[in-house]
NUTIVO-13302 format. One record per residue (C-alpha): x, y, z. Coordinates in pm, whole numbers, padded with zeros to 5 digits, always signed. Layout:
BEGIN
XYZ...
END
This chain:
BEGIN
+02088-01228-00863+02245-00918-01012+02554-00752-00869+02689-00421-00995+02894-00455-01303+02848-00832-01329+02755-01022-01640+02401-01040-01512+02358-00667-01463+02064-00496-01635+02303-00318-01874+02420-00653-02012+02086-00835-02020+01977-00712-02362+01656-00889-02447+01548-00843-02806+01189-00963-02770+00943-00781-02998+00629-00606-02887+00325-00831-02922-00023-00675-02902-00279-00912-02748-00642-00806-02792-00973-00981-02869-01045-00729-03145-00878-00571-03445-00856-00205-03550-01187-00079-03695-01349+00248-03796-01081+00507-03867-00826+00331-03643-00653+00147-03934-00602+00472-04123-00463+00650-03816-00226+00361-03733-00102+00335-04090-00056+00710-04132+00132+00760-03805+00356+00456-03863+00432+00567-04218+00528+00917-04107+00755+00804-03823+00921+00525-04019+00980+00777-04295+01188+00988-04059+00930+01251-03959+01026+01405-03623+00668+01403-03498+00308+01310-03564-00020+01429-03416-00328+01215-03342-00661+01389-03289-00857+01114-03118-01203+01171-02978-01291+01023-02641-01371+00653-02654-01233+00594-03004-00960+00360-02880-00659+00593-02874-00474+00361-02634-00523+00067-02874-00395+00284-03159-00091+00380-02952-00024+00013-02873-00033-00080-03242+00201+00206-03334+00444+00092-03061+00433-00266-03190+00494-00167-03550+00786+00064-03466+00918-00185-03205+01108+00073-03002+01134+00136-02628+00860+00386-02554+00803+00657-02295+00445+00781-02252+00407+01105-02057+00072+01183-01898-00026+01500-01715-00157+01336-01397-00100+01021-01193-00457+00894-01222-00453+00890-01602-00101+00747-01599-00222+00458-01383-00514+00393-01619-00285+00390-01922-00048+00157-01739-00327-00092-01672-00460-00080-02028-00118-00124-02186-00034-00413-01954-00341-00585-02094-00234-00515-02454+00128-00621-02386+00108-00916-02143+00439-01059-02268+00630-00732-02262+00754-00496-01992+00503-00222-01905+00603+00008-01618+00472+00295-01407+00689+00595-01315+00550+00885-01109+00672+01094-00817+00720+00880-00509+00621+01157-00266+00288+01139-00087+00374+01475+00068+00644+01721-00036+00734+02058+00113+01035+02201-00073+01307+02399+00098+01239+02773+00075+01321+03111+00224+01093+03415+00251+01320+03724+00278+01045+03973+00357+00959+03785+00677+01296+03619+00738+01135+03275+00743+01328+02964+00641+01119+02656+00553+01306+02330+00581+01244+02053+00330+00986+01799+00448+00866+01498+00253+00690+01165+00293+00800+00898+00049+00570+00624-00079+00782+00309-00092+00533+00131-00319+00571+00398-00587+00946+00401-00531+00954+00029-00600+00765+00080-00927+01011+00354-01028+01303+00121-00965+01138-00154-01167+01091+00090-01456+01453+00206-01471+01584-00148-01432+01367-00276-01716+01467+00011-01945+01832-00081-01905+01769-00455-01928+01530-00510-02218+01424-00337-02539+01055-00429-02530+00982-00178-02252+00704+00077-02219+00708+00328-01934+00401+00534-01847+00517+00841-01654+00400+01173-01519+00592+01496-01577+00819+01395-01287+01023+01217-01556+01191+01550-01647+01339+01594-01297+01694+01489-01206+01733+01116-01152+02106+01047-01137+02341+00891-01388+02209+00575-01559+02557+00420-01541+02596+00493-01168+02243+00367-01111+02312+00032-01272+02623-00005-01056+02432+00058-00732+02105-00133-00783+02076-00495-00669+01815-00693-00856+01748-01023-00678+01572-01269-00909+01459-01622-00833+01652-01873-01045+01955-01653-01112+02306-01733-00988+02493-01550-00713+02853-01495-00607+02828-01466-00230+03146-01260-00187+03045-01008-00458+02698-00988-00310+02826-00907+00042+03067-00646-00097+02780-00487-00289+02568-00471+00027+02853-00306+00216+02898-00051-00061+02528+00031-00030+02577+00108+00342+02418-00216+00468+02598-00349+00775+02647-00717+00857+02530-00840+01197+02492-01172+01370+02313-01055+01684+02103-00738+01652+01897-00753+01333+01747-00416+01247+01681-00189+00951+01979-00131+00726+02150-00456+00827+02190-00810+00690+02284-01146+00833+02382-01488+00703+02249-01819+00834+02381-02116+00640+02234-02100+00288+01995-01818+00382+02078-01447+00354+01841-01207+00528+01845-00835+00443+01630-00577+00619+01584-00285+00373+01620+00049+00545+01292+00167+00389+01069-00131+00476+00906-00285+00783+00973-00636+00659+01292-00818+00563+01378-01025+00255+01518-01377+00289+01725-01516+00000+01754-01896+00012+02030-02055-00197+02072-02397-00351+02440-02400-00426+02500-02076-00617+02140-02047-00742+01869-01840-00576+01600-02092-00484+01349-01863-00304+01292-01493-00243+01061-01442+00057+00935-01145+00253+00948-01223+00626+00867-01072+00962+01212-00968+01090+01113-01038+01450+00941-01376+01430+01072-01500+01096+00713-01561+00983+00670-01594+00606+00463-01302+00477+00483-01328+00098+00684-01496-00177+00816-01290-00467+00984-01370-00797+01199-01059-00808+01306-00800-00552+01479-00466-00609+01714-00361-00332+01860-00011-00321+02098+00157-00072+02032+00213+00294+02096+00584+00233+02056+00805-00073+02330+00925-00307+02585+00670-00195+02919+00676-00374+03231+00458-00342+03468+00605-00084+03752+00646-00335+03534+00873-00553+03431+01105-00269+03766+01276-00221+03775+01471-00551+03407+01560-00509+03462+01699-00159+03762+01893-00284+03556+02056-00559+03277+02147-00315+03530+02312-00081+03679+02509-00373+03339+02636-00483+03248+02718-00122+03557+02933-00074+03491+03120-00398+03126+03184-00310+03207+03301+00043+03458+03553-00093+03198+03674-00342+02936+03728-00071+03180+03909+00156+03284+04136-00130+02916+04228-00169+02892+04311+00200+02674+04009+00274+02860+03893+00584+02561+03716+00742+02491+03523+00421+02859+03427+00389+02875+03296+00744+02548+03107+00701+02668+02940+00382+03003+02852+00536+02846+02686+00842+02577+02495+00651+02804+02368+00375+03083+02261+00610+02831+02061+00809+02706+01895+00490+03064+01812+00386+03135+01651+00723+02818+01442+00695+02907+01327+00344+03258+01234+00455+03136+01037+00754+02820+00864+00635+02815+00924+00258+02513+01155+00248+02348+01453+00415+02012+01621+00433+01954+01792+00099+02234+01597-00068+02049+01631-00401+02168+01993-00408+02519+01857-00466+02408+01622-00746+02608+01819-01003+02930+01716-00832+02827+01351-00797+02721+01331-01164+03040+01499-01288+02849+01778-01462+02974+02127-01536+02790+02434-01405+02471+02494-01602+02457+02147-01758+02122+01978-01744+02071+01685-01504+02019+01325-01603+01651+01234-01624+01443+00930-01708+01468+01028-02075+01844+00960-02064+01785+00603-01951+01619+00523-02284+01944+00616-02460+02112+00341-02254+01853+00076-02341+01979-00227-02541+02035-00138-02906+01823-00294-03178+01953-00595-03370+02160-00479-03663+02213-00132-03523+02536+00043-03612+02648+00031-03249+02692+00288-02975+02653+00648-03076+02860+00920-02917+02626+01188-02796+02718+01550-02772+02573+01849-02601+02409+01885-02262+02506+01621-02010+02701+01428-02268+02944+01712-02337+03115+01673-02000+03255+01338-02112+03177+01162-02435+02977+00859-02331+02861+00575-02553+02484+00558-02566+02391+00229-02735+02033+00336-02808+02086+00706-02875+01748+00858-02974+01624+00519-03102+01310+00523-02889+00962+00671-02910+00803+00944-02699+00424+00967-02677+00275+01271-02506-00080+01182-02405-00336+01460-02366-00070+01687-02512-00283+02002-02483-00234+01977-02102+00094+01786-02069+00306+02014-02291+00222+02331-02089+00305+02140-01770+00647+02044-01902+00706+02404-02012+00617+02548-01670+00822+02320-01444+01158+02497-01468+01072+02859-01384+00904+02796-01050+01187+02574-00929+01448+02826-01045+01286+03122-00868+01273+02938-00535+01635+02823-00548+01772+03159-00657+01642+03304-00331+01813+03026-00134+02144+03084-00314+02126+03464-00284+02075+03448+00094+02346+03192+00166+02140+02880+00227+02283+02690-00069+02578+02690-00305+02508+02796-00666+02538+02425-00754+02188+02381-00608+02053+02558-00917+02163+02259-01125+01942+02023-00927+01637+02104-01136+01387+01990-01396+01464+02030-01764+01406+02359-01938+01160+02326-02221+01433+02398-02477+01641+02114-02330+01340+01886-02337+01283+01962-02705+01652+01903-02784+01674+01552-02637+01340+01397-02729+01335+01144-03015+01046+01098-03257+00732+01215-03081+00363+01134-03111+00122+01394-02970-00217+01249-02872-00520+01455-02772-00888+01499-02840-00819+01874-02850-00460+01937-02974-00312+02264-02853-00149+02543-03054+00203+02404-02995+00127+02063-03144-00066+02205-03438+00213+02452-03516+00487+02188-03506+00285+01946-03719+00199+02218-03969-00170+02163-03899-00151+01804-04030-00326+01569-03788-00442+01209-03809-00808+01217-03708-00979+00936-03519-01336+01019-03424-01523+00700-03518-01583+00465-03227-01561+00090-03298-01885+00033-03104-02073+00298-03304-02111+00520-03001-02195+00882-03068-02080+01193-02889-02344+01264-02621-02640+01492-02658-02591+01826-02484-02860+02020-02303-02825+02366-02149-03023+02425-01831-03046+02740-01611-02778+02772-01345-03035+02904-01102-03180+02597-00934-02906+02377-01081-02869+02162-00770-03233+02065-00756-03234+01984-01127-02915+01785-01074-03090+01575-00809-03360+01473-01053-03108+01389-01325-02906+01180-01083-03217+00993-00970-03299+00909-01331-02942+00798-01394-02925+00576-01087-03267+00428-01160-03138+00313-01500-02833+00151-01333-02597+00416-01468-02323+00623-01310-02300+01001-01294-02010+01247-01296-02061+01598-01160-01797+01869-01194-01782+02175-00969-01547+02475-00967-01378+02437-00627-01270+02159-00393-01485+02298-00112-01792+02304-00334-01706+01955-00448-01701+01827-00090-02013+02015+00016-02208+01893-00286-02100+01535-00216-02221+01572+00142-02556+01714+00026-02608+01436-00228-02529+01181+00040-02784+01348+00263-03041+01304-00012-02983+00929-00011-02735+00890-00297-02424+00675-00284-02160+00936-00362-01791+01016-00326-01569+01306-00426-01236+01324-00607-00987+01610-00611-00614+01676-00586-00592+01610-00212-00686+01245-00257-00375+01025-00251-00254+00886-00582-00340+00520-00527-00671+00610-00359-00782+00793-00674-00742+00469-00868-00947+00285-00606-01225+00545-00623-01254+00519-01002-01253+00139-00985-01524+00143-00717-01737+00374-00932-01721+00127-01220-01792-00174-00998-02102-00011-00848-01975+00056-00495-02128+00402-00540-02320+00581-00817-02212+00948-00828-01864+01095-00836-01819+01469-00776-01493+01627-00890-01320+01946-00994-01049+01911-01258-00965+01540-01242-01281+01420-01417-01146+01508-01758-00882+01374-01993-00857+01004-02050-01083+00867-01777-01224+00542-01916-01560+00494-01744-01807+00312-01975-02071+00292-01701-02108+00673-01688-02429+00777-01863-02470+01128-01722-02233+01422-01685-02347+01737-01510-02127+02048-01542-02218+02311-01284-02164+02681-01355-02066+02613-01715-02088+02983-01799-01804+03081-01564-01537+03153-01824-01186+03043-01729-00953+02746-01747-01202+02502-01595-01476+02614-01832-01275+02680-02149-01372+02515-02476-01098+02254-02437-01200+02172-02079-01567+02147-02170-01497+01915-02464-01291+01691-02238-01558+01681-01968-01833+01618-02222-01626+01328-02354-01653+01140-02024-02007+01041-02127-01906+00924-02475-01859+00558-02381-02225+00487-02303-02507+00450-02557-02762+00631-02339-02534+00914-02233-02642+01272-02176-02464+01592-02075-02621+01891-01905-02445+02229-01897-02587+02447-01620-02559+02808-01736-02766+03125-01754-02588+03240-02071-02412+03053-02352-02048+03163-02352-01818+03147-02658-01639+02850-02499-01967+02666-02451-02069+02736-02809-01732+02616-02944-01754+02296-02741-02110+02227-02857-02022+02300-03222-01723+02061-03215-01935+01792-03048-02207+01834-03314-01946+01811-03593-01811+01484-03461-02159+01350-03396-02264+01415-03756-01960+01229-03886-02027+00937-03650-02393+00915-03748-02301+00909-04116-02050+00627-04061-02300+00422-03858-02569+00468-04124-02333+00365-04402-02218+00049-04223-02544-00039-04047-02398-00006-03696-02615+00027-03386-02441+00216-03102-02349-00019-02816-02212+00069-02475-01848-00031-02429-01805-00342-02216-01465-00334-02051-01318-00546-01775-01258-00370-01444-00884-00387-01391-00704-00374-01059-00348-00371-01188-00146-00155-00952-00343-00267-00648-00264-00631-00723+00102-00545-00789+00137-00400-00441-00086-00650-00258+00199-00867-00131+00393-00573+00007+00094-00420+00179-00010-00750+00336+00348-00788+00454+00348-00445+00616+00010-00507+00778+00125-00840+00916+00436-00680+01063+00234-00393+01205+00000-00633+01387+00273-00855+01533+00547-00608+01626+00583-00539+01996+00502-00187+02110+00721+00016+02341+00556+00210+02623+00664+00550+02497+00505+00736+02789+00705+00537+03043+01020+00581+02835+00966+00957+02815+00916+00981+03189+01232+00779+03251+01437+00995+03016+01318+01315+03180+01399+01180+03528+01748+01078+03414+01796+01418+03248+01713+01600+03574+01939+01368+03772+02226+01429+03529+02177+01804+03558+02195+01786+03938+02519+01588+03906+02656+01863+03676+02680+01611+03389+02545+01858+03137+02656+01676+02821+02474+01364+02934+02170+01573+03023+02172+01733+02677+02185+01391+02512+01895+01272+02725+01701+01589+02641+01748+01525+02268+01629+01167+02310+01325+01285+02506+01233+01527+02227+01245+01243+01974+01035+01013+02195+00780+01288+02257+00747+01343+01881+00708+00969+01820+00449+00953+02097+00243+01228+01934+00268+01069+01591+00180+00726+01726-00123+00861+01910-00253+01021+01591-00194+00702+01393-00365+00487+01657-00667+00715+01666-00698+00711+01288-00647+00333+01269-00906+00268+01538-01150+00499+01361-01094+00319+01031-01142-00021+01194-01466+00084+01360-01606+00224+01035-01511-00079+00832-01302-00062+00515-01185+00287+00430-01366+00464+00150-01137+00735+00008-01333+01037-00102-01651+00932+00078-01847+01220+00233-01838+01172+00608-02214+01144+00631-02207+00843+00403-01987+00628+00623-02162+00369+00837-02118+00420+01209-02148+00146+01471-02413+00169+01736-02321+00342+02060-02201+00125+02346-02444+00067+02626-02205+00208+02884-02072+00550+02782-01836+00550+03080-01639+00269+02917-01504+00529+02676-01362+00765+02934-00995+00844+02891-00877+01074+03171-01147+01301+03318-00892+01559+03423-00765+01605+03067-00920+01887+02870-00925+01916+02493-00819+02233+02335-00942+02291+01987-01227+02487+01842-01304+02728+01568-01524+02628+01280-01254+02679+01018-01229+02438+00730-01446+02155+00625-01676+02073+00914-01673+01781+01157-01677+01406+01156-02005+01231+01235-01842+00993+01484-01551+00952+01719-01223+00924+01528-01096+00670+01778-01380+00439+01885-01633+00514+01612-01912+00599+01858-02177+00828+01705-02163+01184+01826-02431+01306+02059-02570+01515+01774-02715+01405+01441-02579+01114+01245-02474+01340+00956-02207+01604+00985-02260+01953+00859-01988+01915+00602-01697+01701+00503-01328+01702+00591-01065+01885+00393-00954+01545+00264-00943+01180+00371-00798+01168+00719-00737+01542+00728-00898+01782+00970-00905+02158+00932-00690+02362+01174-00858+02526+01469-00813+02821+01699-00748+02753+02065-01033+02761+02316-01047+02615+02664-01346+02587+02894-01314+02487+03259-01595+02394+03494-01719+02119+03718-01990+01980+03491-01857+01681+03292-01994+01628+02941-01905+01331+02721-01735+01448+02402-01591+01277+02096-01336+01373+01832-01521+01601+01597-01785+01684+01862-01819+02022+02030-01629+02158+02327-01896+02418+02377-02209+02347+02185-02144+02436+01823-01765+02483+01851-01601+02199+01656-01325+02002+01827-01075+01962+01545-00747+01848+01696-00620+01726+02033-00277+01840+02150-00261+01568+02416-00161+01214+02306-00455+00976+02331-00345+00616+02383-00637+00414+02251-00993+00544+02237-01033+00898+02116-01325+00979+02348-01249+01223+02627-01431+01412+02898-01426+01786+02923-01571+02026+03173-01809+02292+03056-01979+02557+03259-02351+02492+03290-02417+02859+03233-02210+02856+02914-02361+02547+02753-02631+02720+02549-02894+02991+02581-03265+02963+02499-03347+03216+02226-03700+03092+02153-03935+02906+02387-04277+02762+02308-04296+02479+02565-04560+02212+02602-04881+02293+02785-04937+02187+03143-05280+02060+03039-05258+01679+03044-05542+01657+02794-05370+01844+02514-05371+01663+02181-05106+01647+01910-05153+01791+01568-05137+01503+01326-04952+01215+01172-04613+01271+01018-04335+01085+00838-04016+01233+00692-03974+00988+00404-04196+00825+00146-04564+00772+00252-04568+00489+00501-04887+00567+00698-05238+00650+00584-05256+01003+00722-04920+01124+00607-04863+01492+00674-04579+01708+00796-04618+02010+01019-04409+02328+01043-04430+02608+01297-04290+02956+01258-04051+03150+01482-03879+03489+01483-03578+03584+01696-03509+03922+01849-03131+03892+01808-02899+03718+01562-02810+03371+01686-02664+03038+01581-02910+02771+01686-02718+02468+01812-02981+02271+02007-03351+02197+01957-03594+02067+02222-03943+01941+02136-04231+01745+02289-04440+01471+02129-04660+01169+02191-04567+00802+02180-04597+00627+01847-04877+00385+01931-05199+00528+02073-05265+00401+02424-04928+00225+02425-04624+00307+02638-04342+00248+02389-04161+00439+02114-04108+00137+01891-04295+00242+01580-04042+00495+01449-03664+00504+01441-03553+00855+01342-03636+01222+01366-03580+01485+01099-03546+01858+01174-03582+02109+00889-03546+02487+00878-03726+02686+00605-03734+03046+00495-04079+03204+00521-04241+03324+00196-04563+03511+00124-04804+03298-00079-05128+03481-00153-05110+03671+00175-05021+03363+00382-04673+03308+00521-04567+02951+00433-04240+02751+00435-04029+02834+00131-03667+02742+00055-03520+02461+00262-03224+02614+00452-03101+02321+00661-03192+01963+00740-03051+01704+00980-03155+01350+01068-03113+01194+01414-03147+00842+01545-03425+00811+01801-03171+00728+02071-02975+01045+01998-03275+01262+02090-03265+01155+02460-03639+01069+02485-03771+01122+02840-04125+01081+02972-04278+01394+03123-04544+01203+03320-04833+01361+03127-05093+01180+02912-05293+01310+02618-05667+01254+02588-05605+00951+02369-05391+00791+02639-05059+00842+02467-04762+00930+02686-04581+01259+02635-04204+01253+02573-03942+01528+02568-03672+01512+02300-03360+01719+02235-03084+01710+01973-02763+01899+01906-02724+02016+01548-02406+01903+01373-02399+02242+01199-02551+02534+01393-02830+02711+01205-02761+03085+01166-03083+03282+01215-03111+03657+01154-03294+03884+01398-03642+03989+01288-03663+03736+01006-03945+03480+01006-03851+03113+00974-04031+02779+00991-03914+02465+01170-04053+02120+01092-04004+01812+01312-04112+01477+01172-04063+01112+01261-03968+00818+01041-04241+00556+01086-04168+00185+01061-04503+00003+01051-04835+00097+00889-05070-00149+01057-05306+00097+01219-05462+00396+01041-05432+00591+01366-05079+00479+01441-04839+00775+01424-04610+01011+01609-04766+01342+01711-04601+01675+01778-04744+01808+02104-04955+02124+02115-04817+02430+02298-05179+02545+02352-05123+02900+02234-05374+03107+02039-05344+03298+01712-05015+03132+01620-04958+03068+01254-04831+02729+01135-04838+02521+00817-04904+02163+00708-04741+01978+00418-04928+01706+00233-04721+01439+00061-05014+01365-00166-05040+01721-00304-04678+01820-00237-04794+02157-00107-04781+02360+00214-05111+02500+00341-05183+02738+00627-05294+02602+00963-05434+02893+01168-05463+02902+01550-05237+02606+01609-04887+02572+01741-04626+02315+01838-04413+02270+02148-04043+02340+02096-03750+02546+02222-03439+02671+02042-03100+02717+02209-02818+02928+02068-02446+02856+02066-02250+03094+02295-01920+03254+02204-01620+03035+02298-01427+03120+02612-01057+03182+02540-00795+03009+02750-00579+03228+02968-00199+03197+02958-00198+03002+03284-00452+02749+03157-00261+02700+02832+00065+02656+03022-00103+02397+03247-00234+02214+02941+00106+02211+02771+00273+02089+03091+00026+01800+03100+00111+01731+02737+00481+01709+02820+00406+01479+03112+00176+01265+02890
END
């Protein structure tokens, strides 16, 4: 166990173990030359080196060898969390006996504090911290201070303020199995970290002692840690359920940090508070002198409140804005960052000793830095990472200047910031820039001297590039993807926007592909899961925007499709195109297609550079007799396995913890509040009101979490990035009434804004009453687009689900009423407002009418395999939300519908082909389970004895039809068996004359005219939503408060 300042603290545990590269191969190709050249330059005292490494040439292995030969603590900065995680996993494999760490921002969600003067809007800081990432950050800083053989892979968050390394080492408790402990020092350390001792009520932020066992419940976890002692030695470190004491997981080491942030010893707070008060008085006088009385009063009130909080509990909301005082820095001095921690790493054997640093943070007080600048910085994908580092400061500064100017913060808040680029340049040690496309900054600093590495050890060549027309790119993409999947490959497709990315993923899923999407709204750890699932074959196609570029190591990818490659800009610059092309460079049968109508200068530059490298690679392979071979690389699950114990612990606690009836508690609080008001006990009533507000908020949050958890459980394991249509839905329950919540409750939601609707109930997973595919995808996993308010009241109950429609075609996006368990509800909709028939061609009353043919929507499965389409034209613009049609049973002279399982509805534009109007471009398509079409017998028989059935289906996405324009609709059934040549489903005849229709033959793949024939169907439009009146909204909100 480590206590602050003890002999076992990380600062005093200086391990001098050397870096040891473990790999089943040795450097080949031009790797040895690059490793030797870079090592020679840096050992010779050069301030920097630049490696131009093509994709798939083993840059990570080269970096590992350079690190081992220099034998220095190393920081690797990557421009995004996904690539950082991949580098972390690879380096852990190369350095199994050394410390490899992961350091990225621990926020899953972050809304910074801001003020908008033009609208007088103040936005309070809001954030959601990921404790798993926080734990990895703590492990990284602890290992830097404790051992020299440490590598940290970080994002650009490493240039943000982190606190003093010395103060950090004095606050952190590292609990390690097998180490010794001084019980008194340990308890004092816990008290200093704001943990309170208890013997009765065990809750978060407290600890208790039972014989030789010490149990601490971290304030940031749902489980507790039990430390079992044998004498003075730590015998076990276990994660337990704090309620039942059940063992959840056993760990070797546990990092414990304070119950609150920015904790300082009480004796050090007094001078800090005094300095804050002095600066506050000076700033208030300055604002008053400028005539800014409102700003002065605002600053005075806010800062005094913060001071009182710090004095009482040791911290306050936004305490990081006072970090300058806590760190002892002067105004304008840069903050401590992760880079400073490397200066405090253990010095190398034989080093001259601590070096006194000067300038920046160090100028405030000369501090001994035992490892001053004796470490290595590697900037991976430097052409992207360096601009990111350069841009961080200005945006942060502009936002905080507004806060300071308008009296929300003291000027000291400006010193809670990322590093300026000049400061970053001044404190970095020897630096290695790594990129397949070095930027102007790196080339200028290196004087144009780069170490080139373009030969791949496996002989792989840069992929062949083909340019195809952008018009019709999606259809061509489908064929390429089919070829790729048929050869057991994987495909990457890059689009220009997140919305296009999601829509394309949904369309590919509709076409039968296993597909997911990846963009910036996917959570950090979920991105890693998606890429791992792509490699392992869980799906075949990944659609992305700007994340499918630098550094992604995906050997299984044999096809890359770049849509709209001729749209000049950042996403289609020469550098971006080279990086995207490189994603296919790890497979021997790789191919890249650029979809463009013109070849832009960026495209030409990317193709020329690829051809140059390819020529060099071919020459090397010919000289050495190498046959290109696809890279075979183990699928790693590093970070997921690191966090497995903690996640299982949280899940176990979540399933066993007792739940409080929040609704009953809220009702009780409100009754007590009213009673206190009647008794004139207004202070008590105010306290009860505040508690009721908190409970109501928790109730809403819990309802949303329960709905999402139930939805995830019903769908099976979550698939981040999966298009909603691709997720498997359970069959509907036999009794729909079992899913009723409260019939009197009405949803309010609506508006088709955002990314479409879910294909099933978010709560119970029941399929919607419409098709089994949604007309789009969500704005992100678990996120639903906002909606405008609509409310419909009537006496006709209709069963609705989350994501279904309140009025046909109006998406239900969000419920404002807490839903306890199942997310299904009942709403009332006026029968007159449900939908309106805009086209009617009903079945004939003649019982002897005969259907038109034999149809199947998929591959030929019956002998007479045709598909029929009938035309229609509307007199007014309309959004078609419901389709009704009539047909015959599947088996001639049989009474059942057992020979087909689905229906497909397609809408086509009408085109003139040789004077005949025929179906042209496919405009929309949806597939429905047979049960979702509500089949009902009409009581009529055809001449062949088949029974007539009526079907109807609600479209997931209403079809927008223009007035006066001719369209075609095709309805076809998915057959199951092929035993009888006359066995089929038949679309019933409407028995009209001189009606034009068309027939599609799967054999010839052509539409042909079919004169004087028609089909029986009706189309219903979606009405405009009815807005809720003020009284209805007030009633709804009052129900919400009572809920």
